[in-house]
GURO-918978 format. One record per residue (C-alpha): residue number from 1; residue in one letter; x negated, y negated, z negated. Coordinates in nm, 4 decimals. Layout:
ATOM,sefi,markol,xx,yy,zz
ATOM,NUM,a,X,Y,Z
...
END
This chain:
ATOM,sefi,markol,xx,yy,zz
ATOM,1,m,0.7249,4.2547,-8.1302
ATOM,2,s,0.7872,4.2836,-7.7567
ATOM,3,n,0.8959,4.6209,-7.6224
ATOM,4,k,0.6325,4.5828,-7.3528
ATOM,5,t,0.3488,4.5812,-7.6054
ATOM,6,k,0.1264,4.8868,-7.5657
ATOM,7,l,-0.1773,5.0257,-7.7407
ATOM,8,e,-0.5035,4.8914,-7.6077
ATOM,9,l,-0.8702,4.8784,-7.6949
ATOM,10,t,-0.9938,4.5293,-7.7741
ATOM,11,w,-1.3443,4.3912,-7.8024
ATOM,12,i,-1.5259,4.0602,-7.8115
ATOM,13,g,-1.5303,3.9105,-7.4632
ATOM,14,k,-1.2638,4.1391,-7.3167
ATOM,15,e,-1.0826,3.8418,-7.1665
ATOM,16,n,-1.3977,3.7326,-6.9801
ATOM,17,r,-1.4017,3.8707,-6.6279
ATOM,18,p,-1.6664,3.8178,-6.3599
ATOM,19,k,-1.5691,3.6130,-6.0578
ATOM,20,l,-1.6298,3.8402,-5.7606
ATOM,21,e,-1.6232,3.7069,-5.4083
ATOM,22,p,-1.5637,3.9405,-5.1123
ATOM,23,r,-1.8893,4.0944,-4.9989
ATOM,24,i,-2.0067,4.2328,-4.6654
ATOM,25,l,-2.2181,4.5467,-4.6414
ATOM,26,l,-2.5099,4.5118,-4.4003
ATOM,27,e,-2.6501,4.8229,-4.2345
ATOM,28,d,-3.0250,4.8753,-4.2422
ATOM,29,p,-3.1081,5.0281,-3.9016
ATOM,30,e,-3.4419,5.1622,-4.0256
ATOM,31,t,-3.2735,5.3832,-4.2844
ATOM,32,s,-2.9589,5.4803,-4.0895
ATOM,33,f,-2.9442,5.8372,-3.9665
ATOM,34,h,-2.6672,5.9722,-3.7460
ATOM,35,a,-2.6155,6.0984,-3.3924
ATOM,36,v,-2.6746,5.8524,-3.1115
ATOM,37,h,-2.3123,5.8791,-3.0029
ATOM,38,r,-1.9923,6.0617,-3.0887
ATOM,39,v,-1.9584,6.3998,-2.9203
ATOM,40,t,-1.5842,6.4288,-2.9807
ATOM,41,n,-1.3099,6.1940,-3.0926
ATOM,42,h,-1.3123,6.3735,-3.4275
ATOM,43,d,-1.6713,6.2755,-3.5129
ATOM,44,i,-1.6839,6.0342,-3.8049
ATOM,45,f,-1.9774,5.8101,-3.8898
ATOM,46,d,-1.8554,5.6819,-4.2228
ATOM,47,n,-2.1045,5.8245,-4.4744
ATOM,48,r,-2.2713,5.5411,-4.6614
ATOM,49,l,-2.5529,5.5193,-4.9113
ATOM,50,i,-2.5382,5.1742,-5.0663
ATOM,51,f,-2.8333,5.0154,-5.2406
ATOM,52,g,-2.7415,4.7358,-5.4776
ATOM,53,d,-2.5328,4.6391,-5.7794
ATOM,54,n,-2.2514,4.8931,-5.8001
ATOM,55,l,-1.9917,4.6336,-5.9024
ATOM,56,l,-2.0637,4.4276,-5.5923
ATOM,57,a,-2.0702,4.7434,-5.3803
ATOM,58,l,-1.7273,4.8488,-5.5083
ATOM,59,k,-1.5945,4.5021,-5.4340
ATOM,60,a,-1.7383,4.5208,-5.0809
ATOM,61,l,-1.5629,4.8544,-5.0238
ATOM,62,e,-1.2267,4.7272,-5.1448
ATOM,63,q,-1.1125,4.5555,-4.8265
ATOM,64,e,-1.1730,4.8611,-4.6043
ATOM,65,y,-1.1075,5.1467,-4.8466
ATOM,66,s,-0.8452,5.0250,-5.0916
ATOM,67,g,-0.6024,5.3135,-5.1497
ATOM,68,k,-0.8039,5.5510,-4.9284
ATOM,69,v,-1.0580,5.7212,-5.1585
ATOM,70,q,-0.9605,6.0724,-5.2659
ATOM,71,c,-1.2274,6.1384,-5.5287
ATOM,72,a,-1.4638,5.9206,-5.7317
ATOM,73,y,-1.7347,6.0454,-5.9680
ATOM,74,i,-1.9417,5.8120,-6.1838
ATOM,75,d,-2.2388,5.8829,-6.4060
ATOM,76,p,-2.2815,5.5549,-6.5950
ATOM,77,p,-2.5437,5.4778,-6.8582
ATOM,78,f,-2.4404,5.6567,-7.1779
ATOM,79,n,-2.5468,5.3576,-7.3888
ATOM,80,t,-2.7665,5.5718,-7.6129
ATOM,81,q,-2.9712,5.2699,-7.7261
ATOM,82,q,-3.2806,5.3995,-7.5490
ATOM,83,a,-3.5020,5.2543,-7.2763
ATOM,84,f,-3.5724,5.4848,-6.9825
ATOM,85,e,-3.8133,5.4504,-6.6927
ATOM,86,h,-3.5503,5.3462,-6.4394
ATOM,87,y,-3.2969,5.1612,-6.6524
ATOM,88,d,-3.2244,5.0172,-6.9963
ATOM,89,d,-2.9659,5.2293,-7.1784
ATOM,90,s,-2.9360,4.9870,-7.4673
ATOM,91,v,-2.6493,4.7418,-7.4155
ATOM,92,e,-2.4422,4.5703,-7.6803
ATOM,93,h,-2.1261,4.7751,-7.7277
ATOM,94,s,-1.8762,4.5093,-7.6221
ATOM,95,i,-2.0814,4.4252,-7.3114
ATOM,96,w,-2.0917,4.7934,-7.2167
ATOM,97,l,-1.7113,4.8121,-7.2446
ATOM,98,s,-1.6675,4.5094,-7.0191
ATOM,99,l,-1.9103,4.6501,-6.7630
ATOM,100,m,-1.7210,4.9794,-6.7581
ATOM,101,r,-1.3783,4.8147,-6.7451
ATOM,102,d,-1.4662,4.6007,-6.4426
ATOM,103,r,-1.5953,4.8992,-6.2447
ATOM,104,i,-1.3211,5.1461,-6.3355
ATOM,105,e,-1.0532,4.8930,-6.2396
ATOM,106,l,-1.2080,4.8588,-5.8938
ATOM,107,i,-1.2319,5.2349,-5.8558
ATOM,108,h,-0.8652,5.2649,-5.9552
ATOM,109,r,-0.7731,5.0298,-5.6711
ATOM,110,l,-0.9811,5.2281,-5.4218
ATOM,111,l,-0.8154,5.5625,-5.4985
ATOM,112,t,-0.5311,5.7130,-5.3003
ATOM,113,p,-0.2090,5.7769,-5.4994
ATOM,114,s,-0.3197,6.1415,-5.5347
ATOM,115,g,-0.6851,6.0498,-5.5913
ATOM,116,s,-0.9003,6.1834,-5.8753
ATOM,117,f,-1.1543,6.0099,-6.0981
ATOM,118,f,-1.4347,6.1754,-6.2973
ATOM,119,a,-1.6455,5.9861,-6.5502
ATOM,120,h,-1.9529,6.1609,-6.6943
ATOM,121,i,-2.0389,6.0595,-7.0510
ATOM,122,d,-2.1825,6.1933,-7.3754
ATOM,123,d,-2.0292,6.1697,-7.7234
ATOM,124,n,-2.1856,5.8317,-7.8023
ATOM,125,e,-1.9183,5.6291,-7.6179
ATOM,126,l,-1.6730,5.9122,-7.5447
ATOM,127,g,-1.3875,5.7964,-7.7672
ATOM,128,y,-1.4065,5.4364,-7.6490
ATOM,129,l,-1.4242,5.5346,-7.2831
ATOM,130,i,-1.1149,5.7539,-7.3211
ATOM,131,a,-0.9190,5.4654,-7.4744
ATOM,132,l,-1.0435,5.2261,-7.2057
ATOM,133,t,-0.9638,5.4600,-6.9158
ATOM,134,d,-0.6246,5.5490,-7.0661
ATOM,135,e,-0.5426,5.1780,-7.0459
ATOM,136,i,-0.6445,5.1485,-6.6795
ATOM,137,f,-0.5102,5.4781,-6.5451
ATOM,138,d,-0.2297,5.5283,-6.8003
ATOM,139,r,-0.2642,5.8020,-7.0583
ATOM,140,r,-0.0156,6.0281,-6.8798
ATOM,141,n,-0.2567,6.0461,-6.5848
ATOM,142,r,-0.5380,6.1883,-6.7949
ATOM,143,i,-0.5789,6.5487,-6.6787
ATOM,144,s,-0.8540,6.6768,-6.9065
ATOM,145,v,-1.1647,6.6071,-7.1093
ATOM,146,i,-1.4077,6.8634,-6.9689
ATOM,147,t,-1.7004,6.9894,-7.1750
ATOM,148,f,-2.0075,7.0274,-6.9570
ATOM,149,k,-2.2947,7.2351,-7.0941
ATOM,150,q,-2.5978,7.0268,-7.0051
ATOM,151,s,-2.8688,7.2406,-7.1612
ATOM,152,s,-2.9483,7.5264,-7.3973
ATOM,153,a,-3.0316,7.5050,-7.7675
ATOM,154,s,-3.4034,7.5362,-7.7067
ATOM,155,g,-3.7130,7.3216,-7.6731
ATOM,156,p,-3.8198,7.0328,-7.8967
ATOM,157,k,-3.4651,6.9148,-7.9668
ATOM,158,a,-3.3812,7.2525,-8.1237
ATOM,159,i,-3.5932,7.1673,-8.4276
ATOM,160,n,-3.4034,6.8446,-8.4994
ATOM,161,p,-3.1955,6.8456,-8.8186
ATOM,162,g,-2.8214,6.8974,-8.7881
ATOM,163,l,-2.6436,7.0126,-8.4747
ATOM,164,v,-2.8278,7.0587,-8.1471
ATOM,165,t,-2.6632,6.8554,-7.8704
ATOM,166,t,-2.6155,7.0633,-7.5566
ATOM,167,n,-2.2990,6.9150,-7.4064
ATOM,168,n,-2.1814,6.6169,-7.2046
ATOM,169,f,-1.8233,6.5420,-7.1076
ATOM,170,l,-1.6290,6.4582,-6.7940
ATOM,171,l,-1.3122,6.2532,-6.8198
ATOM,172,y,-1.0759,6.3700,-6.5490
ATOM,173,y,-0.7972,6.1308,-6.4428
ATOM,174,v,-0.5694,6.0993,-6.1424
ATOM,175,k,-0.4157,5.7797,-6.0130
ATOM,176,d,-0.0624,5.9183,-6.0096
ATOM,177,k,0.0063,6.2597,-6.1585
ATOM,178,a,0.3361,6.2777,-5.9669
ATOM,179,t,0.1464,6.2966,-5.6352
ATOM,180,w,-0.1540,6.4895,-5.7667
ATOM,181,m,-0.2432,6.7926,-5.5522
ATOM,182,p,-0.4913,7.0011,-5.7548
ATOM,183,n,-0.6756,7.2981,-5.6102
ATOM,184,r,-0.7002,7.6294,-5.7894
ATOM,185,v,-1.0729,7.6767,-5.8497
ATOM,186,y,-1.2345,8.0015,-5.9625
ATOM,187,v,-1.5769,8.0713,-6.1102
ATOM,188,s,-1.7897,8.3837,-6.1019
ATOM,189,t,-1.7855,8.5991,-6.4144
ATOM,190,p,-1.9615,8.9216,-6.5182
ATOM,191,r,-1.8183,9.2566,-6.4140
ATOM,192,d,-1.5085,9.3619,-6.6090
ATOM,193,d,-1.6175,9.6915,-6.7659
ATOM,194,r,-1.2610,9.7968,-6.8487
ATOM,195,y,-1.2348,9.9220,-6.4904
ATOM,196,t,-1.3921,10.2662,-6.5357
ATOM,197,k,-1.2333,10.4754,-6.2598
ATOM,198,l,-1.2463,10.4971,-5.8805
ATOM,199,i,-1.0014,10.6458,-5.6295
ATOM,200,e,-1.2101,10.9153,-5.4643
ATOM,201,n,-0.9851,10.9772,-5.1628
ATOM,202,y,-0.8416,10.6315,-5.1024
ATOM,203,a,-0.7869,10.6930,-4.7284
ATOM,204,q,-0.5380,10.9715,-4.8005
ATOM,205,p,-0.1681,10.9088,-4.8843
ATOM,206,f,-0.1369,10.7414,-5.2254
ATOM,207,t,0.0603,11.0369,-5.3645
ATOM,208,q,-0.2574,11.2475,-5.3348
ATOM,209,w,-0.5059,11.0012,-5.4843
ATOM,210,r,-0.7629,11.1483,-5.7231
ATOM,211,l,-0.9396,10.9395,-5.9871
ATOM,212,v,-1.3012,10.9979,-6.0849
ATOM,213,q,-1.5245,10.8177,-6.3308
ATOM,214,l,-1.6792,10.5016,-6.1872
ATOM,215,k,-2.0267,10.5964,-6.3059
ATOM,216,d,-2.0001,10.9377,-6.1418
ATOM,217,a,-1.8983,10.7737,-5.8132
ATOM,218,f,-2.1922,10.5328,-5.8439
ATOM,219,l,-2.4351,10.8215,-5.8991
ATOM,220,k,-2.2935,11.0094,-5.6013
ATOM,221,h,-2.3222,10.6999,-5.3813
ATOM,222,h,-2.6928,10.6670,-5.4666
ATOM,223,r,-2.7537,11.0460,-5.4574
ATOM,224,l,-2.8455,11.0594,-5.8239
ATOM,225,k,-2.7540,11.3304,-6.0742
ATOM,226,t,-2.7656,11.1631,-6.4160
ATOM,227,w,-2.7285,10.8184,-6.5646
ATOM,228,n,-3.0829,10.8409,-6.6978
ATOM,229,e,-3.2023,10.8779,-6.3382
ATOM,230,a,-3.0084,10.5637,-6.2504
ATOM,231,k,-3.1711,10.3749,-6.5389
ATOM,232,a,-3.5158,10.4898,-6.4298
ATOM,233,r,-3.4564,10.3931,-6.0676
ATOM,234,f,-3.2915,10.0542,-6.1132
ATOM,235,t,-3.4340,9.9556,-6.4581
ATOM,236,d,-3.3143,9.6041,-6.5472
ATOM,237,q,-3.1207,9.5767,-6.2179
ATOM,238,l,-2.8832,9.8612,-6.3027
ATOM,239,e,-2.5922,9.6349,-6.4007
ATOM,240,e,-2.6442,9.4243,-6.0883
ATOM,241,k,-2.6348,9.7366,-5.8707
ATOM,242,l,-2.3233,9.8664,-6.0463
ATOM,243,s,-2.1531,9.5304,-5.9970
ATOM,244,e,-2.2444,9.5363,-5.6276
ATOM,245,f,-2.0920,9.8829,-5.5971
ATOM,246,v,-1.7697,9.7687,-5.7661
ATOM,247,l,-1.7414,9.4557,-5.5496
ATOM,248,s,-1.7939,9.6610,-5.2339
ATOM,249,n,-1.5008,9.8847,-5.3362
ATOM,250,p,-1.2555,9.6511,-5.5136
ATOM,251,e,-0.9483,9.8242,-5.3687
ATOM,252,r,-1.0689,10.1639,-5.5001
ATOM,253,v,-1.1957,10.0694,-5.8476
ATOM,254,v,-0.9127,10.0796,-6.1024
ATOM,255,r,-0.8201,10.0931,-6.4659
ATOM,256,t,-0.5076,10.2332,-6.6242
ATOM,257,a,-0.2846,10.0385,-6.8596
ATOM,258,r,0.0136,10.1322,-7.0678
ATOM,259,v,0.3282,9.9488,-6.9670
ATOM,260,a,0.6654,9.9544,-7.1404
ATOM,261,p,0.9630,10.0452,-6.9174
ATOM,262,k,1.1381,9.7271,-7.0316
ATOM,263,d,0.8566,9.5149,-6.8865
ATOM,264,v,0.9111,9.6200,-6.5227
ATOM,265,n,1.2042,9.6048,-6.2836
ATOM,266,e,1.4481,9.8893,-6.2284
ATOM,267,s,1.2676,10.0356,-5.9268
ATOM,268,a,0.9307,10.0283,-6.1023
ATOM,269,r,1.0865,10.1748,-6.4156
ATOM,270,s,1.2042,10.4741,-6.2157
ATOM,271,a,0.8580,10.5253,-6.0635
ATOM,272,l,0.6961,10.4898,-6.4056
ATOM,273,l,0.9190,10.7581,-6.5599
ATOM,274,k,0.8638,10.9934,-6.2656
ATOM,275,s,0.4865,10.9583,-6.3068
ATOM,276,s,0.5179,11.0855,-6.6635
ATOM,277,k,0.7118,11.3912,-6.5478
ATOM,278,e,0.4740,11.4680,-6.2578
ATOM,279,p,0.1323,11.3716,-6.4001
ATOM,280,e,-0.0766,11.4855,-6.1023
ATOM,281,k,0.1007,11.2588,-5.8546
ATOM,282,v,0.0805,10.8822,-5.7973
ATOM,283,f,0.4105,10.6958,-5.7615
ATOM,284,r,0.4609,10.3571,-5.6009
ATOM,285,s,0.7212,10.0838,-5.6446
ATOM,286,e,0.7200,9.8343,-5.3573
ATOM,287,r,0.7582,9.4585,-5.4113
ATOM,288,e,0.8221,9.1899,-5.1515
ATOM,289,d,0.6439,8.8907,-5.3035
ATOM,290,s,0.3704,9.0631,-5.5055
ATOM,291,e,0.1362,9.3591,-5.4913
ATOM,292,d,0.3096,9.6969,-5.5192
ATOM,293,y,0.3145,9.8824,-5.8496
ATOM,294,y,0.1301,10.2159,-5.8719
ATOM,295,f,0.1753,10.4571,-6.1610
ATOM,296,l,-0.0107,10.7703,-6.2711
ATOM,297,r,0.0589,10.9826,-6.5814
ATOM,298,g,0.2932,10.7221,-6.7240
ATOM,299,e,0.0454,10.4346,-6.6863
ATOM,300,q,0.0009,10.1567,-6.4318
ATOM,301,l,-0.2968,10.1527,-6.1976
ATOM,302,i,-0.4553,9.8063,-6.1887
ATOM,303,f,-0.6953,9.7429,-5.9027
ATOM,304,y,-1.0235,9.5557,-5.9356
ATOM,305,k,-0.9305,9.3632,-5.6223
ATOM,306,s,-0.7016,9.1505,-5.8404
ATOM,307,k,-1.0112,9.0325,-6.0314
ATOM,308,t,-1.1983,8.9109,-5.7231
ATOM,309,k,-1.2136,8.5895,-5.5234
ATOM,310,t,-1.4337,8.4598,-5.2443
ATOM,311,i,-1.6722,8.2064,-5.3966
ATOM,312,d,-1.9287,8.0343,-5.1757
ATOM,313,g,-1.8685,8.2943,-4.9068
ATOM,314,r,-1.9192,8.5964,-5.1327
ATOM,315,i,-1.6717,8.8327,-5.2988
ATOM,316,s,-1.7158,8.7856,-5.6745
ATOM,317,t,-1.5555,8.8842,-5.9987
ATOM,318,a,-1.3776,8.5616,-6.0857
ATOM,319,s,-1.1601,8.3825,-6.3369
ATOM,320,p,-0.9769,8.0491,-6.3192
ATOM,321,l,-1.1837,7.7415,-6.3994
ATOM,322,t,-1.1314,7.6124,-6.7546
ATOM,323,n,-1.2209,7.2837,-6.9244
ATOM,324,l,-1.5496,7.4359,-7.0473
ATOM,325,w,-1.8108,7.4271,-6.7710
ATOM,326,d,-2.0998,7.6324,-6.9061
ATOM,327,d,-2.2168,7.7891,-6.5799
ATOM,328,i,-2.3934,7.4875,-6.4232
ATOM,329,l,-2.6983,7.4182,-6.6352
ATOM,330,s,-2.9116,7.1170,-6.5435
ATOM,331,n,-3.2238,7.3296,-6.5145
ATOM,332,n,-3.4749,7.3217,-6.2287
ATOM,333,l,-3.3280,7.0107,-6.0705
ATOM,334,h,-3.6613,6.8648,-5.9655
ATOM,335,n,-3.6146,6.9784,-5.6044
ATOM,336,e,-3.2605,6.8445,-5.5632
ATOM,337,g,-3.2251,6.5145,-5.3826
ATOM,338,g,-3.5977,6.4670,-5.3361
ATOM,339,v,-3.6210,6.2185,-5.6243
ATOM,340,t,-3.7726,6.2259,-5.9713
ATOM,341,f,-3.5186,6.1355,-6.2387
ATOM,342,p,-3.5877,6.3529,-6.5444
ATOM,343,n,-3.3431,6.2007,-6.7933
ATOM,344,g,-3.0291,6.1555,-6.5923
ATOM,345,k,-3.0187,6.3817,-6.2905
ATOM,346,k,-2.7023,6.5887,-6.2498
ATOM,347,p,-2.6701,6.9156,-6.0541
ATOM,348,e,-2.5362,6.9015,-5.7002
ATOM,349,a,-2.3145,7.1963,-5.7990
ATOM,350,l,-2.1390,6.9703,-6.0517
ATOM,351,i,-2.0427,6.7186,-5.7822
ATOM,352,k,-1.9390,7.0071,-5.5567
ATOM,353,r,-1.7019,7.1355,-5.8254
ATOM,354,c,-1.5391,6.7954,-5.8719
ATOM,355,l,-1.4813,6.7807,-5.4954
ATOM,356,e,-1.3423,7.1353,-5.4910
ATOM,357,l,-1.0925,7.0432,-5.7594
ATOM,358,s,-0.9673,6.7256,-5.6028
ATOM,359,t,-1.0089,6.7294,-5.2242
ATOM,360,h,-0.8764,6.9406,-4.9387
ATOM,361,l,-1.0942,7.0680,-4.6561
ATOM,362,g,-1.0158,6.9118,-4.3219
ATOM,363,t,-0.7858,6.6451,-4.4633
ATOM,364,l,-0.8714,6.2813,-4.4016
ATOM,365,f,-0.7593,6.0078,-4.6382
END
């Protein structure tokens, strides 16, 4: 056996490839919308909405955009053996594989060396599509198989026997992992209720800081006396109001945490021990490349600010994005895009997230 032999997915007709001639895209003036002229030299009129066979469209883009596309997202037919209003989702398995192979190969050629590729699929063809895309992109360039929560376990499908299907998947590949430049993306999460204290006199020197209960500070802010009054006033919005209060004071809201002397550097260790001996005083250990340490009564003060990020222009409690995307449900999509497509429409927020992961603002490729 040759050393160059590698694992591959085979199917009937794999060796048959369509003969594609170079194509030219023709602009339809009646449906083209952009400014009459460029205002500055930085204005770019390169957005295109192409109507036609996607294989031919990809081929037409190849001459101008080969090696220039930073991100590609596809939402192909899942091959569920059903017939929908706008397309037939019932294709013989080997034909489906050939159709996918031809298109993914063209997309691979269009991508920049650091470019990213997302393929949206359900579990019907998931395993085969992974093997196929591994062959085109190389398995080492597979970044993740993302689970996307498409819906909730409710409605008519919830009464079906067996497991209720709520998830789709996104295959995430890059053209060359060595040049891949991923962004750190964060998602909003509920308030972290471990942070139960607030620095009452934050403007004073840190050695004089006094901690009060977060709920007491919230009541004082809203001129309320008891938590029952707060419940009566805000009813089912109480948690939302408390979260707003925390996010408006992230540098003052804190929690305390035990820390072993062996887990901090020498300077911090000294401050930690001093805080145990003088329990009414806050001690600080400065750091050059990270946030300073603060200690009180032998424990570290951890600030809520470390839990926050700016997401869509708003300060939010946040955590790093994982490979489980359960915060973008495909509900109430009828107003997005101005088209009716009940059985295949994907949220704009999903495309936005793929772009956030794989592209850089202000950078042209």
